N, C-alpha and C positions, 0 to 999 in steps of 0.2 A: 349528319350522323344517323338520322332516322332512315335515310336512304340506304346507308351501309348495312344497317340491321335488316332491313327488308330484303336487300339483295342477298344477304347471307342466308336468310331463311328460305328464300325461293330457290337458291342453288344456281342462280344465273351467273355468278362470278366464278372465274376459274380459281383453282387452288393457289396459283402463284400470286394472283392479285390479292387474295385474302391475306397471304403471308406478308406481302409487301405493305399492305395497309396496317396490319398489326405491328410490324416492325417500326413503321413511321410513327404510329401512335405511342409505342413504348419510348421511342427516342424523344418525342415531344414531351411526354410526361417526365422523363428523366431530366431534360433540359429545364423544364419548369421547376422541378424540385431542386436542382442545383442552383438556379437563380434565386429561389426563395431562401435556401440555406445560406447563400453568400450575402443576401441582403439583411438577414437577421443576425448574422455573426458579428461579435464585437472584435475590434482590432486588438491584437495582442499587445501587451505592454512592452516598452523598450527593454533592452537588456539591463541597462543601468537601473531602471525603475524596478524591475523584477528582483535584482540583487539587493536593492535598498529595502524592498518589502520583506525579503527573506531575512535580512539582518534584523529588522525591527521585530519581526515575529519571533525570532530566536531569542532576542533580548527580553521580550515580554514573557515568553515561556520560562526563561531562566529566572526572572525576577519573581514570578508567581509560584514557581515550584519550590524555591528555597526560602520563601517568606515565612518565618516562624516555624519551620520544620526541622532544621538542623540544630542539634545541641551545640553547646560550646565545646571546643576541642582542646581545652587546657589539660594539664597533667592530672589534676584531681578528678576529672571526669572519666578517666580510664578505669573501668571496673576490674581489670586484671592487673593493676599495678602492684598490689600486695598479695598476690595469690600464693597459695602453698603449692607443694608438689602434687600435681594431679596426674602423674604418669601411672597408669594402671599396671604396667609391666613390672615395675620395681616392687609393687606390693603383692603380686599374685604368683611370683615364682618361688615355690617352696624349696627348691634345690639350689638357691643362690649361695648358701654358706657351706655347702658340702665340697670337700676336697677331692673325693673320688666319685666316679660315675657309678650310681647304684644299678645301672642296667647292664653292666658288663659281666 
């Protein structure tokens, strides 16, 4: 490698040789990086194992989300069961009892 640097500094190598050496160096670095990435990567789980993990996670989330949060859903828990008329239109129309139109 030291000879390569010295040769580049002195200008004795042709431009084509410099390009070839650089391309080979990049390819070697890329191959080494790919090999390292493949050697450190974990094997993916099987399809059945992944499906089982997803089902277990969904069940755990459902149990923890509904634990002590939801109120009882019986009839007496409904706050609108005995409500009065809350329609604002029937109370705000002053012309509801008039037989003729006052604007004609």
